[in-house]
N, C-alpha and C positions, 0 to 999 in steps of 0.2 A: 504494500500500500504506500502511496506517495505521501510524505509528510509535508505539511506547510511550514513556512518559516516560523510561525507562531508556535506550532507544536514542537519544533526543534528547540526553540528558546525555552519552553516549559520544561523540556527534558534536562536542561542544563543544571537545574537544581539537584536532580538525581546524580548527574555526573560529578558534581562537586562532592557529594557524599562518597561516591565510588572511589574518587581519587584518594580518599583516606583509608580505603580498604586494602585487603591483602594483595589484590591483583595489581595495585599501583603503589606498592610500598616504597619504591624509589622516590616518588614524588612526595609522599607523606612524611618521609624521614627528615626532610629539610625543615629547618626552623622557619617560622613565618617570615622573618626578614633576614635570613642568612644570605650568603654570597653564592650565587650560581656560577658566575664567571666575572673575570676582570678583563676589560678591553682597554689596553694601554693603561690609562689612569682612571677609567670609568668602571663603575661597579654595576653589574646586573644582579639584582636581588632575586632570591627564590620567590618572593612575592610577585615580582615582575614576570617571572617565568610562569608561575602558576596562573596568573591573570591571563597571559597570552594563550596558554593551553586551554583554559576554561572558555575563552572567547572563541577559539577554534572549534571546540566541542559544541558550543552553543549555536554557532552560526553555520556549521557545516553538517551537523548531524552525524558525525563520525561514530563508529562503533566504540563501545566502552571496554573493549578487551585490552589485555596487557600489551599485546603486540602493537595495536593501534596507538595506544597512549605513549608507548616508547617512541614510535615514529613521530607523533605530534610533538613530543618533548624535544627531539632532535631538530625538527623543523623550526619550532618556536625559538629555540636557543640560537640557531643559525640566523633567523630573521632578526632577532634582537641584537646579535653581534654586528650584523651588517648595518642596522639602523644606528647603532652607536658610532660605528666608523664613519657613516655618512654625516651624522651630526657633528662629529669632531672636525671633519673637513669643512663643514658649513661654518663652524666657529672660526676657523682660520681666515675665512673670507668675510667675517663679521656680518653674516647674513641675519636678517630678522624675518621670521615667518609669523605673520599675524594670526591670531585666533580666528579672525573672519575668513581668511584663506583656508584654514584647516576645516572649519565648519562647512564651508561651501563644498569642499572636496568630499567630505564625509556624506553630506547630503546627496551629492551626485551619485556616489557609490551605492548608497542605500536605495536611491530613487530608481536605479536600474532594475531593482527587484520589486518596484511598486510598493516600497515600504515607507512608513512614516517614521522619520528619525526619532521623534519624541517618544513614540510608542516603543521603538526598539530599545532606546536608552532605558525606559522604565522596566521593560521585561528583562533586560540584562542585569539591571540593578537587583531585581527580585532574585535572580540566580547568583548574585554575589560577584558579578562581573562589571568592572568599570569600563565605560566607553573610552576612557583615557588611553587604554591600550591600543585601540584603533586610531585614536587621534595622534598618538605618538608615531605610529607607523606612517600615517598620512603625512605628518609633518616632515619626517625624514625623507619621504619620497619627493615632496615638493622641493626641499633643500637640495637634494642630490640632483634633481633635474635641472635646477638653476646652475649648479656647478658645472654639469656636463655641457649645458648650452653655452655657458660663459667661456669654458676652456676650449671647446672643440667647435662650437657653432661657426666661429669666424674662420676656422682653418679648413673646414670641409668645403670643397668646391664640387658642385654638380655640373658637369660639362654639358654643352649642347648635344654632344654625341651620345651621352648617356640618356638624355631626355628623348632624343630622336629614336634611339634603339628601343626604348620602352614604348614610346608612342607608336612606332611601327608594329610592334608585337600586339599592342592593345587594339590598334586599328584593324589589324588582320583578323582579330577575334571579336570584332565589334558585334557580330550577330549572335554570339554565344551567350548563354545565361550568365547572370551575375549572382554572386553568393555573398550573403552577409554571415560572417563566421566569427566565432569566439574560440580562444585557444587557452590551453594550459600546457606549459612545457616543463617537464621534470628533467632537470639536468643531471647527468650521470656523474655526480661528484663522488670522491672516495668516501665521504662521510655517510652516504646512504647506500654504499655497496656497489658503486659503478653502474653498468648497464642493467644488471639483474635487479638492483635496488630501484633504479629508475622505472623499469617496467612494472615492478610491484607497486611503486608509488602511483603510476598512471592508472593501473587497474583499481587501486584503492579510490582514486578520484571518481572513476566511473561508477563504482559501487555506491559511493556516497551520493552521487547525482541521482542514481536510480532510486535511492531511498529518500530523495526529496531535498537534498542539500542544494542551495542556490549556486549555480555555476560561477557567477561573478565573485562571490565571496570565497569560493575555493581558489579561483584564479588569484585573487588578491593575496591570499595567505600562502599558497604553495607554488605558484608558477614562477619560473625564472625568466620568462619572456618579458620584454619591455611593456607589453600590453597589460601586464598584471595590474599596473596602476589604474587602468581603466576597466578593471574587472574582466580582463581577457578579451575585450571587444576589439577585433581587428578592423571592422567596418566592411564595406563592400569591396569584393575582389572579383577578378575574372581569371579564367584559366591562364596560367603562366605567370601570375604575379607572386605566387607563393612557391615554396619548395616543391619539386616534382613529386616527392612522396606524399605531400599533403594534397596537391592538386588532384592526383589520381583518386584519392579516397573521397574528396569533397564532391567530385562529379558523380559519384555513385550513391551519395547519401540522400536520404529523404528529409525534407524540411522538418525541423523540430527534433531530430535525432542527434545522438552523440556517438562519435566513432569509438572503435576499439583502440588500444594503444598503437600509435604509429611510430615505428623506429626510424630515427634519423641519426646521422653521426653526432655523437655526444649526448644522446638522451632520447626521450619519448614525448610525443605530443598526444593530447586528447583534444579533439575538435568538435565543436557544436555548430551545426548548421541552423542558424536562427531563421533565415529567410532566403528564398530563392525567387528570382524574377526573370522572366523571359525578356531578353533585350529588345528594345525598340529601335536600336541602332543597327546600321548595316555599313558595309564598306563597298564603295563603287570603284572598280578598277577599269582603267584603260590599258589594254594589253596588246602586245605583238608577239608573234612566234618566230623564232629563228631556228631553222632546221637544216640538218645535213643528212642526206640520204645516199643510198647505194654504197654504203660502207658498213663495216662491222660497228657494233655499238661502241667498242673500246676506241676505235679510230675516230669515230664521230665525236665521242665524248671528249677526247683529248684535244681535238680541234676547237670545240666550243669553249673549253677552258682557256685556251690560248687567246680566244677572241674577246674575253671579258674586258681587257684593257682597250680594245679597239672600238667595240660597239658600246657607245655611252649615251646615245640619244635616240628616242623614237623619231624625232623630226628628221634626222640625217641617216636613219637606218637604211632606207632604200638605196641611197647613194653609197653608203659605206660598204655594202655587200656586193656592189656591181663587179668589182674586180676580184671577188673571192669565188674560186671555182667550187661548184657544188653546194653553195650556201644560198638558201632561200629565206624569204621573210613573208609573213602574212599578217594582216590586221585581224585581231580577234574581237575588236569592238569593245563595248562597255559591258562589264559583267559584275553582278553583285556577289559578294562573298557567300551569301546564303544560297546561291545557285551552284556553288563549286563543291567538289568533294574535299574530304579532310586532307588528303595527300597534297592536293594543289594549294589549299589554304596554307598548309605548313611550309610549302616551298615559297609561296609569295611572302609569307611573314619574314622569311630570311633573305629577301631580295629587296635592295634599295631601289628607289625610283631612279630611272635612267641606267639601270644595269640589267644584265641577263642572269637568270637563275642557274642553279646547278643543273647539269644535263639530265634529261628525262629519257629513258630508253623507249624506243619504238621499234616495230618489226623491221623497218628498213634503215635504221640508223639511230639518230638521237635528235632531240630538240631542246631548246631552252626558251623560257618565257621572259620577255622584256617588260618591265613595269613602266608604263608611260606616265601614269598618275595613280594616286591612291587617295581617296577622299572618304572620310567617315561622315555618315549621315545620321541624324537623330541627336538626342540630348544626353545619351549615356556615356559619351566619351569624355574622359577627364581632360582638363586644359593642361597646357605646358606647366603652368604654375602648380596645379594639383600634383602632377607627376614629380616636379622638382621637390615639392614639400614631402611627398612620400619617400622619395629616395634619400632626402636629407634625414628624415626620421629613422630610416634603416641604418644609415651611417652613424648617426648619433647613438642608436641603440648598441651597435657594435663597440663604439668608443666607450660607452657606459660600462659594458661588461668587462672590457679590458682594464679600465681604470679601477673598477671595484676589485678585480682580481689582484691588481698590483698593490692596492691598499691592504688587502687581506694578507698578502705575503709579507709585507713590511710590518704589520701590526704584531703586537705582543698580546696574545689572547690566552688566558689561563682559565680552564674550566675546572670548577671545584667538584 
């Protein structure tokens, strides 16, 4: 049976009692305000750790068995260590994060689940959980994002070539469906047991979702992806915008479903398909064909490859091939991407305007397609600014992960 968020919150009172039982002795043995860890000169108290674990239990509906609680304890401690490191960096730059900013971000996170923040705060308080543990997490995320943007935002340059390449790919797929997805990424760190531990963690996320845990709150607490700050929400994507392993699964998913664990280098993903829509956009091509016949495919293919630097314009194509023995050209007219097969769409997606494609085998030789023009029609195609912003976000996310790993390596962390 699916539990509502309210039901999960009510269970938190029971979990607090269970945490003092025999199955969770390791948590109960700590004094109320003992030291759980020291991060450089900062102390994480056992009270801080228990509050975070209780919050995770209350908001995710995780099982109350010893194995799950031990996993939550490890994740909670790792999160708290990272948050202290992030706030220490923030203090170096004398940042000030206002309560209003934190409150707004908390409200947005809870709002993604259709929850009233005041009601959630009250129910958490009844379960002995302070909303401050979430506010502290949000505060560190805001501070860290500012640091990353400040340090790397001005250094990252998105070239016109990168935008053109992305726009070409998206335009070629303009007639394909769009998907609004959310993600949880479990990184295969040594602390959780590498790839095996990451797979178990991803499966645990799926189990909790099936039992009614809100996906955004699980992503907020457990995901290592940059989207965790937004509850795992990636937004609208098309085929080719995400990793190939994810694209393949998303295309086969039913709206409203959650994937099985998806293995990628370095960890596992869990994907939720929030919404799917049929594209109202299409791509209009003007094409010409360049063919070489009465030769073997290999000979014709090699000749066409050599002609790539010679044939560079549809306007001059008829004149350019006049002196070429056995080379013909034909006007293919205007064609919509929706009228083409998948093989040809893939070929055109990798062919720039004014160039000829990779050779295509035919019974009497080989042919290439020259793209004279490519125009997206409809309102679903992102602008160049949209593409630049998304590429910038991806680059900043990579910089963020590298920077945090460097800070972890340099830090002195003692776990009691």
